[in-house]
N, C-alpha and C positions, 0 to 999 in steps of 0.2 A: 105640319112640319114642311119646310121648304126643301125640296130635293135639289142637291147640287148637280147630280146627274144620276143615271140609273143605278150605279154601284157606289156612289159617294156617301160620305158620312154627313149627318145633319147636325149643325151646330147653332149657337146663339149669336146673333150679331149685335152691334152696338146700337142699332136703330130700333130694337125691341122685337125684331122678327126672329123666329127660331133659327139657330145656327146649328148645323151638324154635318158630319160627313154623310155621304149618301148611304142608303141601306145596302147591305151586302146580302144577296140572295142566299149565299152559302151559309149565312148565319141564321137564317130562318129555320126553326125547328119543325119537326113533324108534329102534327096536331095531337098525336097520341101521347106525347111526353107530358109528364105531370109537372105542374107549375108550383111545386112546393119548395120551400127554402132548404138548401142542402146544409149539412153540418160543416160550415166553412171555418169555424174557429174564430169568427169575428164576434166582437161584443155587440150585444143588443143596444141600439142607440135610438134615442128619441129624435124625431124629425125636428130640426131647428126651425125657429120662427123665421119666415121669409123676411128678407130685408128689401128696402127700396132699390129700384133699378137706377143705375147711373150715379152721378154725383162726384166722380173722380176726375182728377186732372191728368192730362197726358204728360209724361215726363219730357223734359226739354233736353236731356243729355243722355247719351248712351253709356254703357258700363265701360270700365277701364279695360282695354283690350289685352293688357298684359296679365290680367287676373283670371282666375277660374271661379265661376259662380255655380254653386249647388243650391237647390231648394229641397229641403227635407219636408216631406208631406206626411204628417202624423195623422193617421185615420183610425177609425174604430176597428179596422182590420189589421193594424200595424203601420209601419212606416216604410216609405220608399223615397229614393233620392233621384231628383232630376238634375242632370248637368245641362246648364243652358248653353246653347250654341250661338255665340256672338258672331261667328263668321258667316253663317248662313242666314241668321235672322237677328241683326243687331237691334233693330227697333222693337221687335217682339220680345227679345230677351230683356231689354231695358224696361219695357212696360210690365212684364211679368214680375221682374225683381221689385219694381216700385210698388206694385199692388201687394206683393208679399210683405214688404216692409210695413205697409199700412195695415196689415191684418185683414185685407180684403177677403182672402180665401178661408179664414178661420170661421168655423161654424157654417160652412156650406156643405152641400151633399153631392154625391155622384148621382145625378138625376137620370142618366142614360147608361145602361149596362147591357151590351149585346155580347153574349158569350161567344168566345172565339173570334171576336172582331175588335171592339174597343170598349173602354170605360171612359165616360165623359163627365166632367164637372166644371166648376168655376162660375156658376150662375148664382148671384146673390139671392135671386127670387126663388130658385129651386124649380122653376117651371120649364127651363129650356129656352126662355125668351129674353133673359136678362143679360146685362153686361155692365161695364164700367162707365158708360156714357161717352166713350170716345173709341176710336179705332186707330191702329197703325198698320203699315203695310210692309211686308218683306216677301216679295215674290220668290217662291222656291225655284231651285234650278230645274231644268227640264228633265234631268235624270233622277229627281227626288224619288225615294222609295219609302213606303210606310210599312216597315216590318216590325216584328215583335220588339217592344221596348222603346220604339220611337214615340216621342211626344210632339204633337202638332196642335195647331189652333183651329177651332171650328169657325165656320162662317156661313152666311146665307148664300143661296144660289145666285143672287143678283149682285153680290159684291165681287170686286176684282180678286184675282188670285193673290194669295198671301195676306189678305185682310185678316186682322186679329183684334178681338176685343179682350174678354177675360176667359171665355170658355176654352178649355183644352181637353184633349183626349190622349189616352195611352193606348197604343196598339197592342192587343193581347193575342191576335192571331199571328200565324207565321208570316203572312203577308196580306195586308188589308186590300191590296189591289186597287188602290186609289190613284187618280191622276195627280200630277204636280200642281195642285190647287191650294194646298194648305200650308201655312207658314210652319217651318220646322223649328219648334221651340227648343228641342234638345233630345235627350235620351235618358231612360232609367238606367242608372249605373249601380244601384244597390236596391234590394228589396223587390225585385221583379216577382218573387213568390207572393208578396203581399198584393201586388196588382192582379195576379192570377186568382187570389182568394176573392177579391172584389169581382172579378170576371165571373166567378161561379155563382154570383148572386143576381144574375140577370134572369128574368123570366123567359124560358125558352119558347114560350108560346106567344110572346109579344113581338117577335120578329125584330125589324129594324128600329122600332120605337124604343126598345130597350128598357122596359119597365122593370125596376129593381124588385126583387123578392124581399129585400130587407134594406132598411135605411143604412147607408154607409156615409158617415160624417167625416169631413176634413176637420179634425180637432184643432190643428195648428199647422201653418206652413212657415218655415223658417229659412231665411237666406243666409248662406255661409259663403264667405269669399276668402281666397288665399292667393 
C-alpha cells in the first residue's frame, strides 16, 4: 500500500497502484482484541468474481448544475445514499455518475474497512489496486474537512491532490484528520447507520490495512436526479 502521508487514507489509483487514505494510528486496535465477526445484521454474501481493471471511458461533460444527483448504494448490509457535490468536485461527480449509470460499482466489495475511520470500495478487482482506466482531478479547497458522512476519493501518494479514479471512501470516524488531498465526492444524506454497520465489519487487528471480517457487496448503485 502506498502511503499518502503518515495519517492519510490509502486508495487505488488509475495506474494500477493501490490508492487509499493514509493509515490512522488512532484506528489501530489493541492486539488483545478478538478478530471475530460481530453480529452486524448484514447478510452473508459470497465474494464476487473479480473483474478486469480499466476499460472505461472518461465522461466528456459534467452534470447539469441546476439538478441534484443522488447515488443510492444498495449493499448486503442495507442501503445508503450519497449526494454528489458538483460545486466542489464537478469532474469527480460526473465521473462517479457515469460509472454508476454503467453498472461499474454493481457486484464490487468494500475491500478496506478500518473501524472508526473509513470504509472503502469501488475497485472492480477487489484488491485495492484497480480502477476505471482513467482519472479526473478536482483539487479540494484548503479548508476541506473529512468528517463523519463525508465521501471522498482515494488516490496514490504520488498523484496530485484531488485525483480520482473509481475508488471512494465514506468517513465513519468523527474526524478522519486527513489533509485536503482527496477529492470531495459528496456526503451520505441517508443510511449512515448502514455505513456504520459496514464499519463494524473491519478486523480491529488489521490496523490501517482494513481487512474485512465479512464480505460486504455493493449489490447495485443507482443514480437519481431531480
